[in-house]
N, C-alpha and C positions, 0 to 999 in steps of 0.2 A: 570681791564676793558681792553678788546682787542678792537683795532681798525683795521677793515678790510677795506682796499682800493682796488676797483676792478677797473682795466682799460681796454679799448678797445683796442685792438691789432691790429684790422682791421676796416675799416669803414663798417656801415651798408650796407646791400647788397639789400634793397629795394628801389624803387623809392623815397620813401618818405625820405630817408636819403641822397639823391644826393643833395648836396648843392652847387655844383659848378656853376649852373646857375645864382646866384645872386651876385657873385663876380662883383667888378670893374676892379681890376688889376689881370693879371695871370702871373706866374713865366716862363719864357723862359730859358732853360738850353743850356748853350754853350759847347759842348763836345771837343772843340779845348782847352778850357780852364781849364775844369775840369781835377782833378788829382783823381778821383775815392776814395775820402776819406770817404765819406758818412755823413760828417757832415749834410747836408741839411736833410737826412733822420733823423738822431738823434734829431734835433730839431725842426721837423714838428709837431706842437702841434696835428694835425688831423692824423698822422701817414698814409699819402698818397703818401709819397715819396718812390718810390720802385727802387731797384737795377734790372737793366736790364741783360740779359745774356752776354753782351759786357763788364760789369763791370761799366757803367755808370749808372746814376740814372735819373729816369724822375717822375712827379709826375701823380697822376690819376686825370684828369682835372674834372672828374663827381662829385668828393668829394673835391677837393682843394678849398680852402675859400679865396685865393689871400691874406693872411695875410701879406707876404714878409718875413716872419723870415727866411725860406731858403737862401733868397738872402741876408739877413743882415748878416747871421751867414757864408757864404761860403768863405773861406780864399782866393781862387782865384778870386773871384768876375765873376764866370761863371755863375751865374744866374742874371738874369735883370727883373725887374718886367713892364710889359707893359699894357696899356689901352686895357681893352678886346674889341675885335672886330677891332684892330688895325693889 
């Protein structure tokens, strides 16, 4: 028996799949502390942390659920979680 596992590489593109509006906390990336390692993107369970043209990373806030895994895994502590709307 074969087990086939399909994963989503990118978040959905319809308004139904935009989940960022209901989060309580949001990640804020400090590019002064970032070493551009990409660990935040590797550990994001939603796959919404993207590499910018300058080599830094940022989340797509329309899809980010604010789970904080990126902040926990960042070796440089360049990501902090702040209360949404602050």
